C-alpha positions in Angstrom: -14.5 -3.7 -20.6 -12.5 -0.5 -20.7 -10.4 0.7 -17.8 -12.9 3.4 -16.5 -15.5 0.7 -16.5 -13.3 -1.6 -14.5 -12.6 1.0 -11.8 -15.6 1.8 -9.5 -15.8 3.9 -6.3 -18.5 4.0 -3.6 -18.7 6.0 -0.4 -20.6 4.2 2.4 -22.8 5.9 5.0 -20.0 5.5 7.6 -17.8 7.7 5.4 -15.5 4.9 4.3 -14.6 4.9 0.6 -14.3 1.7 -1.4 -12.5 1.6 -4.8 -12.1 -1.5 -6.9 -10.6 -2.5 -10.2 -11.9 -5.6 -11.8 -9.2 -7.8 -13.5 -11.2 -10.8 -14.7 -8.2 -12.6 -16.2 -6.6 -13.1 -12.8 -7.1 -15.7 -10.1 -6.0 -13.4 -7.3 -7.3 -10.4 -5.3 -5.4 -7.8 -3.5 -7.1 -5.8 -0.7 -5.7 -2.8 1.1 -6.9 -0.5 3.9 -5.4 2.9 3.3 -5.5 5.2 6.4 -5.0 8.9 5.9 -2.7 9.3 8.8 1.1 9.2 8.9 4.1 10.4 10.8 3.3 14.1 10.1 0.0 13.8 12.0 1.7 12.8 15.3 2.3 15.2 18.2 6.0 15.5 19.1 5.7 13.3 22.2 4.2 10.5 20.0 6.6 10.7 17.1 6.6 7.2 15.6 3.1 6.3 16.8 1.8 5.6 13.3 4.6 3.2 12.6 4.3 1.6 16.0 0.6 1.0 15.2 1.5 -0.5 11.9 3.5 -3.2 13.8 0.9 -3.7 16.5 -2.1 -4.3 14.3 -0.6 -7.5 13.1 0.0 -8.7 16.7 -3.5 -9.7 17.3 -7.1 -8.6 17.7 -9.9 -9.6 20.1 -10.8 -12.4 17.8 -7.4 -13.6 16.5 -3.9 -14.0 17.8 -0.9 -12.9 15.8 -0.3 -16.6 14.9 -3.9 -17.1 13.9 -3.7 -14.1 11.6 -0.5 -15.3 9.9 -1.9 -18.9 9.6 -5.2 -17.7 8.1 -3.3 -15.8 5.3 -0.5 -18.2 4.6 -2.6 -21.4 4.8 -4.4 -20.3 1.6 -1.2 -19.2 -0.2 -1.6 -15.5 0.6 0.7 -12.9 1.9 0.3 -9.7 3.8 2.3 -6.6 4.7 2.0 -2.9 5.7 4.0 0.3 5.5 3.9 3.8 7.0 4.6 7.1 5.3 4.5 10.7 6.2 0.9 11.1 5.2 -0.6 7.6 5.2 -0.5 4.1 6.6 -1.4 1.1 4.5 -2.2 -2.6 5.3 -2.8 -5.1 2.6 -3.4 -8.8 1.8 -3.2 -10.7 -1.4 -5.1 -14.0 -1.7 -6.7 -16.4 -4.3 -9.8 -14.7 -5.6 -12.2 -17.2 -3.9 -10.8 -16.0 -0.5 -11.9 -12.4 -1.0 -14.2 -12.5 2.0 -11.4 -13.8 4.2 -9.0 -11.0 3.1 -11.6 -8.3 3.9 -12.5 -9.9 7.2 -8.9 -10.1 8.4 -8.1 -6.5 7.4 -11.2 -5.2 9.0 -10.5 -7.1 12.2 -6.9 -5.8 12.5 -7.7 -2.2 11.5 -10.9 -1.7 13.6 -10.3 -3.8 16.7 -6.6 -4.4 17.5 -6.1 -5.9 20.9 -3.0 -3.7 21.7 -2.1 -6.1 24.6 0.5 -4.5 26.9 2.9 -7.5 26.5 2.7 -7.1 22.7 3.4 -3.4 23.0 6.5 -4.0 25.0 7.9 -6.8 22.8 7.2 -4.8 19.6 8.8 -1.7 21.2 12.1 -3.7 21.2 11.6 -4.7 17.6 11.2 -1.0 16.6 14.2 0.1 18.6 16.2 -2.6 16.7 14.8 -1.3 13.4 16.0 2.2 14.3 19.5 0.9 15.2 19.5 -1.0 11.9 18.6 2.2 10.0 21.4 4.1 11.9 23.9 1.4 10.9 22.9 1.7 7.2 24.4 5.0 6.0 22.7 5.0 2.6 19.3 5.0 4.4 20.3 7.3 7.2 21.5 10.0 4.8 18.0 10.3 3.4 16.5 10.7 6.9 19.1 13.5 7.6 18.2 15.2 4.3 14.5 15.2 5.1 15.1 16.6 8.6 17.3 19.4 7.1 14.8 20.1 4.3 11.8 20.5 6.7 13.3 21.6 10.1 10.9 21.8 12.9 8.1 20.1 11.0 6.8 16.5 11.3 7.3 15.9 7.5 11.0 16.0 8.3 10.9 13.6 11.3 11.9 10.0 11.2 8.9 7.9 10.4 10.0 5.2 12.9 10.3 7.8 15.7 13.4 7.9 17.9 14.5 6.0 21.0 13.5 9.1 23.0 9.9 8.8 21.9 9.5 5.1 21.4 10.8 3.9 24.8 8.3 5.9 26.9 5.3 5.5 24.6 2.6 3.8 26.6 -0.1 1.4 25.4 -2.8 3.8 26.4 -1.3 6.6 24.4 -1.1 4.4 21.3 -4.7 3.3 21.8 -5.8 6.9 22.0 -4.0 7.7 18.8 -5.7 4.8 17.1 -9.1 5.9 18.4 -8.5 9.5 17.2 -7.4 8.6 13.7 -8.7 5.2 12.6 -12.2 6.4 11.6 -14.1 5.2 8.5 -14.0 8.7 7.1 -10.2 8.5 7.2 -9.9 5.1 5.4 -10.0 4.0 1.8 -10.5 0.3 1.1 -9.0 -0.6 -2.3 -9.3 -4.0 -4.0 -8.1 -5.2 -7.4 -8.3 -8.6 -9.1 -11.0 -11.1 -10.1 -13.9 -9.4 -8.1 -17.2 -7.7 -8.3 -17.5 -4.2 -6.9 -20.8 -4.6 -5.2 -19.6 -7.8 -3.5 -16.6 -6.0 -2.1 -18.8 -3.1 -0.8 -21.2 -5.6 0.8 -18.4 -7.4 2.6 -16.7 -4.2 3.8 -20.1 -3.1 5.2 -20.6 -6.5 6.9 -17.2 -6.4 8.5 -17.4 -2.7 9.5 -16.4 -2.3 13.2 -15.1 1.2 13.1 -17.1 4.1 14.7 -18.1 7.1 12.7 -16.3 10.3 13.3 -14.8 13.4 11.7 -11.7 12.9 9.6 -8.8 14.3 11.8 -7.7 17.8 10.8 -4.1 18.0 9.6 -1.9 20.9 10.6 -0.9 22.7 7.3 2.7 23.3 6.4 3.4 26.8 5.1 6.9 26.1 3.7 8.7 27.8 6.6 11.2 27.9 8.1 13.7 27.6 5.4 15.8 24.4 5.0 19.1 24.0 6.7 22.0 24.3 4.2 23.9 21.3 5.5 23.8 18.4 8.0 26.7 16.0 8.5 27.2 12.8 10.5 30.9 11.9 10.7 31.5 8.1 10.7 34.3 5.8 10.0 33.1 4.3 6.7 34.5 3.3 3.4 32.3 5.8 1.5 30.7 9.2 2.0 27.0 9.1 1.3 25.5 12.3 0.0 22.1 13.8 -0.8 22.0 17.2 -2.4 18.6 18.8 -3.1 16.0 21.4 -2.5 12.3 21.9 -1.9 10.1 21.1 -4.8 6.4 20.7 -6.0 3.5 19.4 -4.0 1.8 16.2 -5.1 -1.1 17.9 -7.0 0.9 20.6 -8.7 0.0 21.1 -12.3 3.7 20.8 -13.3 4.1 17.4 -11.6 4.3 15.5 -15.0 6.9 17.9 -16.3 8.8 17.4 -13.1 8.7 13.7 -13.6 10.3 14.2 -17.1 12.9 16.4 -15.6 13.8 13.9 -12.9 14.1 11.1 -15.5 16.4 13.1 -17.6 18.6 14.2 -14.8 18.9 11.1 -12.7 16.1 8.6 -13.3 17.9 5.8 -15.0 21.1 4.4 -16.7 20.7 6.8 -19.6 20.3 9.9 -17.4 22.8 12.7 -17.3 24.0 12.0 -13.8 24.4 8.2 -14.3 26.4 8.8 -17.5 28.6 11.5 -16.1 29.1 10.3 -12.6 29.4 6.6 -13.0 30.0 5.8 -16.7 32.4 8.5 -17.6 34.2 9.4 -14.3 33.7 6.2 -12.2 32.9 8.3 -9.1 30.1 6.2 -7.7 28.4 2.8 -8.0 25.0 4.2 -7.2 23.8 7.6 -8.3 20.2 8.7 -8.9 17.7 11.5 -8.4 14.2 11.3 -6.9 11.1 13.3 -5.9 9.0 13.3 -2.7 5.6 15.0 -2.9 3.3 15.9 0.0 0.1 17.8 0.5 1.5 21.3 0.5 5.2 20.9 -0.6 7.8 18.5 -1.9 11.4 17.8 -2.2 14.0 16.9 -4.9 17.1 15.0 -4.1 20.2 13.6 -5.7 21.9 10.6 -4.0 25.5 9.3 -4.6 28.1 7.4 -2.5 31.8 7.9 -3.2 35.3 7.5 -1.8 36.3 10.3 0.7 39.0 11.6 -1.6 36.4 12.0 -4.5 33.8 14.0 -2.6 35.0 17.4 -4.0 35.0 16.1 -7.6 31.5 14.5 -7.1 30.0 17.7 -5.7 31.5 19.7 -8.5 29.9 17.3 -11.1 26.5 17.6 -9.4 26.8 21.4 -9.3 27.8 21.4 -13.0 24.9 19.2 -14.0 22.4 21.4 -12.1 23.9 24.5 -13.6 23.9 23.0 -17.1 20.2 22.1 -17.0 19.5 25.7 -16.0 21.7 27.1 -18.7 20.1 24.9 -21.3 16.7 26.0 -20.1 15.6 22.4 -19.6 16.1 19.3 -21.8 16.7 18.5 -25.5 14.0 17.2 -27.8 15.7 13.8 -27.8 15.8 13.7 -24.0 12.2 14.8 -23.7 10.9 12.1 -26.0 13.1 9.4 -24.4 12.0 10.4 -20.9 8.3 10.4 -21.8 8.7 7.0 -23.4 10.3 5.6 -20.3 7.7 7.0 -18.0 4.7 5.9 -20.0 6.2 2.5 -20.7 7.2 1.8 -17.1 3.8 2.9 -15.9 2.1 0.2 -18.1 4.6 -2.4 -17.0 4.2 -1.6 -13.3 0.5 -2.4 -13.4 0.5 -6.1 -14.4 -0.4 -7.6 -11.0 -3.4 -7.2 -8.7 -1.3 -5.8 -5.9 0.2 -3.1 -8.0 -3.2 -2.1 -9.3 -4.6 -2.1 -5.7 -1.7 0.2 -4.7 -2.4 2.6 -7.5 -6.1 3.0 -6.9 -5.8 3.1 -3.2 -3.1 5.7 -3.0 -4.8 7.9 -5.6 -8.2 7.8 -4.0 -6.8 8.5 -0.6 -4.4 11.3 -1.5 -5.9 12.8 -4.7 -9.6 12.0 -4.2 -9.8 10.4 -7.7 -8.3 7.6 -9.7 -7.1 8.7 -13.2 -7.1 6.1 -15.9 -3.9 4.8 -17.4 -4.9 6.6 -20.7 -5.3 9.9 -18.8 -1.9 9.5 -17.2 -0.3 8.7 -20.5 -1.9 11.7 -22.1 -0.8 14.0 -19.3 2.8 12.7 -19.7 2.7 12.9 -23.5 1.5 16.5 -23.3 4.6 17.7 -21.5 6.7 20.1 -23.7 10.2 21.3 -23.4 8.9 24.7 -22.3 7.0 22.9 -19.4 10.2 21.3 -18.3 12.0 24.6 -18.5 9.4 26.2 -16.3 10.0 23.4 -13.7 13.7 24.0 -13.8 13.1 27.6 -12.9 10.6 26.8 -10.2 12.7 24.1 -8.5 16.4 24.9 -9.2 16.4 28.7 -9.4 13.9 29.6 -6.7 14.9 27.2 -3.9 18.1 27.1 -1.8 20.1 23.8 -1.7 20.5 21.4 1.2 23.4 18.9 1.5 23.3 15.9 3.8 26.3 13.6 4.3 27.2 10.5 6.3 30.8 9.2 6.4 34.4 10.2 6.9 34.0 13.9 6.1 33.5 17.0 8.2 31.1 19.9 7.8 34.1 22.2 7.6 35.5 20.3 4.6 32.2 20.2 2.8 31.7 23.9 3.4 35.0 24.6 1.5 33.9 22.7 -1.6 
């Protein structure tokens, strides 16, 4: 059976989409409910509602308590989790293949009919406030939040996914329930399953467990790329290191140049052989951790470089980052050797990342929800292999030449000192 034959998609009358990938050699199944709502879809007063719901849905339903949910999963050797992003929320379970019906029933129960008991809301509120404090006490996490806020000022894409104490503390049970009712519609959900399964069986079980009410998929407020990013944001703190993120706006998730952008990111800061790792860590010893990364959304994206260094080395580190960005522009992109090495890494790591049912479920669920299709591994490899040096050069121009830079910093450094570098 070829990969396209293993992946099947159905849209039910309710509007829910079901996508599966058959992996007959396994003895497990992974099932995920992917909701097309995230932190960017919240009104300002409810910032953090998606993440709050992510926590609350595991606190119990009208049929099951939180303990009963956990026992049902763990008593058969399974595990469950969830996460919230700017544009989606996902809930997933992995179980032995003979427990497929149980996995779908539990996820359907928590997604469609959470109890949202007032006592659970209040107790989980405290958990989330502690999570926010933990984030604020972790500078290498906080600096990325500051970077996002500076990159997209005044837009929900740049807000903290967890919300803030000012929004979480007063958020009522009824407001959370209204948010759930407005966004958790079948038309806004993809059910993804991978493992030892039959597609038609999954569809039948999803239909049988369907408790959601039909409705229009909520409209998302578009982001037009304005206002421009803030050039700098600094939180001074008495730490051993200064944590920095330097970056700029970049490509949206469906941009035709996204594969070339992946190659560029790999060459610049995607691994131990990258330019930044070799120059910053191996040759100069300026940082233990240094890397670059991409974030892609419906209408826009971002590119960032992270590094943590001693306060007295900040000027040298920023000079190296500036030099590397300038060099890649002067070179017009990457060398043939770098191009082939980056493509080899991306295609190889893609294959290695898809060796479990849960990783396959994540791939098909995310792609169906965000892109409306699930490309095969062969198609992805072909798209990556087709990237040329000219393609990378075009991305260099589009990302580095056309967009102003933003710098975020946390640690014993002032904005005035950074402005002089």
